[in-house]
C-alpha positions in Angstrom: -23.7 -100.7 51.6 -22.8 -103.0 54.9 -19.6 -102.2 56.7 -17.1 -105.1 57.5 -14.8 -105.1 60.4 -12.3 -108.0 60.3 -8.8 -109.5 61.4 -7.0 -112.6 61.2 -9.6 -114.3 63.3 -12.8 -112.4 63.6 -15.3 -110.9 60.9 -18.2 -108.7 61.7 -21.0 -107.9 59.1 -22.7 -104.6 60.0 -25.8 -103.3 58.5 -26.2 -99.6 58.2 -29.6 -97.8 59.3 -32.3 -98.4 57.0 -30.6 -101.4 55.3 -31.4 -104.9 55.5 -33.6 -105.2 58.5 -36.1 -102.5 58.8 -38.8 -103.8 60.9 -39.7 -101.5 63.9 -38.3 -103.8 66.7 -34.6 -103.9 66.7 -32.1 -101.2 67.3 -31.0 -99.9 63.7 -27.6 -98.4 65.1 -24.9 -101.1 64.6 -26.8 -104.1 63.5 -24.2 -106.9 63.5 -26.0 -109.5 61.1 -23.4 -111.8 61.4 -20.1 -113.0 63.2 -17.4 -115.3 61.8 -14.5 -116.8 64.0 -11.7 -118.5 62.4 -13.9 -119.0 59.2 -16.9 -120.4 61.1 -20.1 -118.7 61.3 -21.2 -118.1 65.0 -24.7 -116.5 64.4 -27.7 -117.2 62.5 -31.3 -116.3 61.9 -34.4 -115.9 63.8 -36.6 -118.0 61.5 -35.4 -120.6 59.3 -35.2 -119.5 55.7 -36.0 -115.8 56.8 -33.3 -113.4 55.6 -35.4 -110.4 54.9 -36.6 -107.1 56.5 -38.5 -108.7 59.2 -36.2 -111.6 60.7 -33.8 -111.0 63.8 -30.4 -112.2 63.1 -26.7 -111.9 64.3 -26.4 -109.8 67.5 -29.3 -107.5 67.3 -30.3 -105.4 70.2 -33.6 -103.9 71.4 -34.8 -101.0 73.7 -38.4 -101.6 75.3 -39.5 -104.8 74.3 -42.5 -104.2 76.5 -43.3 -100.9 75.1 -41.7 -97.6 73.4 -41.1 -94.5 75.6 -44.4 -93.0 76.6 -46.6 -95.6 74.7 -49.3 -96.0 77.6 -49.8 -92.3 77.5 -49.8 -91.7 73.8 -52.9 -91.4 72.1 -54.0 -93.9 69.1 -52.8 -92.2 65.9 -50.0 -90.3 67.4 -46.4 -91.3 67.6 -44.0 -92.1 70.4 -40.1 -93.2 70.7 -38.6 -96.5 70.0 -35.0 -95.8 70.9 -32.6 -96.7 68.0 -35.4 -96.9 65.5 -37.5 -93.8 65.5 -41.1 -92.7 66.1 -43.5 -95.4 66.1 -47.2 -94.7 65.5 -49.7 -96.2 67.9 -52.5 -98.0 66.4 -54.2 -99.9 69.1 -54.1 -100.0 72.9 -51.4 -102.4 73.5 -48.0 -102.8 72.1 -46.5 -106.1 70.8 -42.9 -106.2 69.7 -43.9 -108.2 66.5 -46.4 -105.7 65.2 -45.5 -103.9 61.9 -46.0 -100.1 63.3 -45.5 -97.2 60.9 -42.0 -95.6 61.5 -40.6 -91.9 61.2 -37.0 -92.9 61.3 -34.4 -91.3 63.5 -31.8 -89.0 62.0 -28.6 -91.3 62.1 -24.9 -90.3 61.6 -22.4 -92.9 60.8 -18.3 -92.8 61.2 -15.9 -95.8 61.0 -12.2 -96.5 61.1 -10.5 -99.8 60.0 -11.3 -101.5 63.3 -14.5 -99.9 64.6 -17.9 -98.4 63.6 -19.9 -96.1 65.5 -23.6 -94.7 64.7 -25.5 -92.0 66.5 -29.1 -91.3 66.4 -31.2 -88.3 67.4 -34.8 -88.9 68.9 -36.6 -85.4 68.8 -38.6 -84.0 71.6 -41.9 -85.7 71.6 -44.2 -86.1 74.4 -41.6 -84.5 76.7 -39.1 -87.4 75.6 -36.1 -87.0 73.8 -32.6 -88.5 73.5 -29.4 -88.7 71.8 -27.9 -92.3 71.5 -24.7 -93.7 70.0 -23.3 -97.2 69.8 -19.8 -98.0 69.0 -18.6 -101.5 67.9 -14.6 -102.0 68.2 -13.0 -104.9 66.8 -10.6 -106.7 69.3 -8.2 -109.5 68.4 -10.5 -112.4 69.6 -13.9 -110.4 69.9 -15.3 -107.1 70.0 -16.6 -104.5 72.4 -20.0 -102.7 71.9 -20.1 -99.2 73.7 -23.3 -97.5 74.5 -24.1 -93.8 75.2 -27.5 -92.6 76.0 -28.1 -88.9 76.9 -31.5 -87.8 77.9 -32.3 -84.4 75.9 -36.0 -84.5 77.1 -38.1 -83.1 80.0 -39.0 -86.8 81.3 -36.9 -89.4 82.7 -36.0 -92.4 80.5 -37.1 -95.5 82.2 -36.6 -98.7 80.0 -34.5 -101.7 79.1 -32.1 -102.9 76.7 -31.0 -106.4 75.8 -28.9 -108.3 73.2 -30.9 -110.7 71.3 -27.9 -113.0 70.3 -29.0 -115.4 67.6 -26.4 -118.2 67.7 -25.6 -121.2 66.0 -21.9 -122.2 65.9 -20.8 -123.4 62.5 -24.5 -123.9 61.8 -24.6 -127.0 64.4 -28.2 -127.4 65.3 -29.1 -127.1 69.1 -28.8 -130.3 71.2 -26.2 -132.2 73.2 -23.2 -130.6 71.7 -24.0 -127.1 73.6 -23.6 -126.1 77.1 -24.7 -122.9 78.4 -22.7 -121.6 81.2 -23.8 -118.9 83.8 -21.9 -117.0 86.8 -25.0 -117.6 89.1 -27.5 -120.2 90.5 -30.2 -120.9 87.9 -33.7 -120.4 89.3 -35.9 -123.5 89.4 -38.6 -122.6 87.0 -42.2 -124.1 86.4 -42.3 -126.5 83.7 -45.0 -124.6 81.6 -45.6 -125.8 77.9 -43.7 -123.2 76.5 -40.8 -123.3 78.7 -39.5 -126.6 78.0 -42.2 -128.3 75.8 -40.0 -131.4 74.9 -38.2 -131.8 78.2 -35.0 -131.9 76.7 -33.4 -128.9 78.4 -31.8 -129.3 81.9 -31.0 -126.8 84.4 -27.9 -127.4 86.3 -26.9 -125.3 89.3 -25.0 -122.8 86.8 -25.3 -124.4 83.4 -27.9 -125.5 80.9 -27.5 -128.7 78.9 -29.4 -130.8 76.2 -30.2 -134.3 76.4 -31.4 -134.5 72.6 -31.8 -132.5 69.6 -34.4 -129.7 69.9 -37.2 -129.6 67.5 -39.6 -127.1 69.2 -39.3 -123.5 70.3 -38.5 -123.0 74.1 -38.3 -119.9 76.3 -36.9 -119.4 79.9 -37.4 -116.2 81.4 -35.7 -114.7 84.4 -33.0 -117.5 84.9 -31.7 -115.6 87.9 -35.2 -115.4 89.7 -35.0 -111.7 89.9 -31.7 -111.3 91.6 -28.9 -109.0 90.8 -26.2 -111.0 89.2 -23.1 -110.5 86.9 -24.3 -110.2 83.4 -22.4 -112.9 81.5 -22.9 -116.1 79.6 -20.8 -118.5 77.9 -21.8 -121.0 75.1 -19.6 -123.8 74.3 -20.0 -126.3 71.4 -17.8 -129.5 71.9 -18.5 -130.6 68.3 -16.7 -127.5 66.8 -14.4 -126.8 70.1 -15.7 -123.0 70.0 -17.0 -120.9 72.9 -18.4 -117.3 72.7 -19.2 -115.3 75.8 -20.9 -112.0 76.6 -20.3 -109.7 79.6 -21.8 -106.6 80.6 -20.2 -103.8 82.5 -23.2 -103.5 84.6 -25.1 -106.2 86.6 -28.6 -107.5 85.6 -31.9 -108.4 87.2 -33.2 -110.3 84.0 -31.6 -113.1 82.1 -33.7 -114.9 79.4 -33.0 -117.7 77.2 -35.1 -118.3 73.9 -34.3 -120.7 71.1 -35.7 -123.5 68.8 -34.1 -126.2 66.7 -31.6 -124.1 64.7 -30.6 -121.1 67.1 -30.1 -120.4 70.7 -30.4 -116.9 72.1 -29.1 -115.9 75.6 -30.5 -112.4 76.4 -28.9 -110.2 79.2 -31.3 -107.2 80.1 -29.9 -103.9 81.1 -31.8 -101.6 83.3 -31.9 -98.0 81.7 -32.7 -95.1 83.9 -31.7 -91.7 82.7 -32.8 -88.2 84.3 -33.1 -85.2 82.2 -29.7 -83.9 80.9 -27.9 -86.9 82.3 -26.1 -89.7 80.5 -25.9 -93.5 80.9 -23.1 -95.3 79.6 -22.7 -99.3 79.4 -20.5 -102.0 77.4 -21.1 -105.5 76.1 -17.8 -107.4 75.6 -17.8 -110.7 73.3 -14.9 -113.1 73.6 -14.5 -115.7 71.1 -12.3 -118.9 72.0 -11.1 -122.3 70.7 -10.8 -125.0 73.3 -9.4 -128.6 73.3 
């Protein structure tokens, strides 16, 4: 059964491991499948009409979008770690995050209070890698924190990335002129490739992204900071519903991506994960929800 954290303003729907979403991409620990603020939904689903085991939704997170730990050195037919998911069976030479790999799930432990949920998973020693990972979601008056703790219990260094794939649609408002995405750095001038801005409706300002019309096609902007180390933060404002949502990470980032389509917009802050054997890395994501005039 899911866990709900709620107060007078905020409601979080949290799926437990092996429930709801079960595809081998997103982290199973603390899957926030929906967020509501003052009775309005702030999140949606990756694919319209998709609410089953495969589609991303809410505020899902992922480790190693470019490959699980040790994937390149793993023989076809053998298994490697996808942090927060379990062991995935390698069945071809190249990894793809949308492929439906066979899974040996992690061992998960769950605890919760009235205003928090903590999920811990253990990755057993495999190919020299091992870890203990916990995620704690803490409800605040007008938002919530997500606290991360990754301990390296293996013999090899853990070098990967983690990011939040925020599937946002404020009060189900379609993506268009009502939205502004504000960033705390100068936006890189990116090549106008077909898959970047296919309809030419997205405007890159100095430190904000706006829309000239309703979006109908998928878009993707990679590395909005141009590889610079910047404050890991964004704020999405919707003038129709007068609501904003922002995310701030406790560490800086070298990579900020933006993906979306006509019904969803997804700012993504990537965290560099680099943990030596016997060491632990900590980080936090804070979400703040507000109304404005």
